[in-house]
N, C-alpha and C positions, 0 to 999 in steps of 0.2 A: 817300543814294545807295548806300551799301553794302547788300548783302543782309542781313548781320548783322555783328556786331562781329568775327567770327572768320573770315569768308570774303570774298574779293575776287572780283568778277565781271568777266571780260574778254570783250569782243566782238571777234571776228576777222573782218575782211573781206579775204579773200585768194583771188584767182581760181585760184591754183595749188594743186591738192590735195596735192602733195608738200610744198610750203612750209607749208601749213596743218597737215598731219600732223606736221611737224617742230616747229612752234610748240606744238601741243597736247601732244606727247610731252615736249618740253623742260620745260614748266611743270608737268606732272603728275609728272614724275620729281623735280623740285626743290622742289615745294611742293604738298602735298595740300589746302591750304585755298583753292586757286584754282579757280573754276568757269569753264570756257571755253565760249563759245557761238559757233557758226559762223553768221555773217550772210551771206546769199547775195548781197546787193547793197547799194549805198549808199542806194538808195531805202528798203529795208527798215530799215536802221539809222536813217535820218532819221525814218521813221514811228514807230519805237519810242522814239526820243529825244524827239520832239515830244509823244508821249502821256504818257510818264513814264519818264525815263531810268533804266534799272535797272542801269547799269554803272558800274564804277569806272575802267575803262580800255578804250580801243578801239585795236586794232592794225589800221591801214589801209594796204594797199598803195597807194603814191602814184599808181600808174597808174589808179586808179578815181576820183581826185579832180578832174582837169581839168574845168572848166565847172561845178563844184559848190562852189567856194570860198565863195560868198556864203552858201549854206545851212550849210556847216560853221562859218563864222565866227559865224553866228547861234546854233548849238548851243553853241559854245564860250563865247559870252557868257551864254547861259541857264544853262549848267552849268559854272561855272568850275573845279569840282573834278574834272571828267571829264578824265582824262589821255589825250592823243592821242600814239600812238607809230607810227612807220613803220619798216618793214624794207625797205630799198631794194636792188634788184638792179642799178640803174644810177644815173646822176646825176639829182638832183632839182632843179628850178629853184627860185629863191629865194622866189617867191610861195607855192608849195606848202610849201616848207620852213618858212615862218613859221606854218603851221597846226599844227605839231607841237610837243609838249613835248620830244620826243626822237626822233632818227632814228638807226637802226642800219643797218649794212651786213649783207648776207646772209653775209658772211665773218667777222663778229664771233663770238666764242665764245658758246656757249649759256649758260655761267655768267655772263658779263658781261651779256648781255641780260636774263636772268631776275632777277639780283640788282638791276640798275638799275631794272627794271620794278617789282619789289616795293617798292623804296625810294620810287619816284615815287608809287605808290598810297598808301603809308603817309603820305607827306608831304602829299599833296593831300587825303586823307580826314580829316586831323586838324583838328578845329575850332580848336585852340589853336596851330596852326602859327605859328612865328615865323620871319621872314625875316632876322633880325638877323645870323645867321652867314653869310648869303649876300651881304651888302653888300660890294661890292668898293671898295677905295680908288681914288682918282683914278689913281694910277700903275698899279694892277692893271688898271683899265679901259683905259689906254693900251696896256699889254702885250697885253690881250685883243684889242683892235682890230687890232693888228699880227699876232697869232697867226692870226686867222681870214682874214687876207689871204694867209696861207701863208708868212710869214717864219720863218726859223729863228732860234735863240737869238742867234747872232752878229750877224745883220742887225738884230734888235730892239735889241740892246745898242748898236750903232752909231747907230741912228736916235734912240734916247732918250738917248744919252750916258751909259750906265751899264755896269757890268761884266756879262759873261756869267753869272757866278755870281749876281748880283742878279736877272737875268732868270729863271734857273732857280728861284730862291727865290719870285719872283712867280708863276711858273707853278704851283708846288706849292700856293701859297696859293689860287690861282684854282680848282685842281682840288679842294682840300679844302673850300672854301666852297660850290662849286656841285655837287660830286659828279660832275662831267663831265670826261672826258678826250679824247673824240674832237673833231676839228675841226668836224664837222657839228653835233654836240651843242652845242658852244660858240657856234657861229653862231646856232643857234636861241635859245639863252640870251640872247645879246647883243641879238638882235632883240626878244625878248619883254620885256627889261628896258629897251628903248629906248636902249641904249648905242650901237647902230648902227641905221641905217635900211636897208630893202630897196633904196632908191635908191642907197645907197653901193656896191652891187654891179653897177650898170648899167655 
């Protein structure tokens, strides 16, 4: 899937020229080994992916995905190492959220986005990737479920009957194991790992 061992290929489907230019500039300033390709439409991306996916990551504006979820799920199943990332300018519904490996806000820092994207590509392109360090304990899963519901440390501590200090410790472990700190990112993680279901958010 990678163009070669030293370069990562990213497709960007972003209707806004300003946002696309920002993404392009951010990655080229932070990492010269990344090749950015602008894809004009979701149809063009699906055509290229169906023929022979040449990308390691696709950054897709969530606004272009409604009514295309079935096609995207098929691509994700065919190319499990292809990383899907969104940069949202507004709230994203849970069905669309479940299609992504990671969702960023337009207000997240450039450094955070580029570093996280590089890590995702590296992890997913590795044939020998091990998920052992990502396995959460049962207690960490309980904390995660409450975190993505929007509970603060004190509320989680009261709900689980543990101290706030212990909650903070579990949160650090969750972040260290998953590499994710944002609530939207943790929600995607929990759905992808079947810790929670989309129906839990109805």
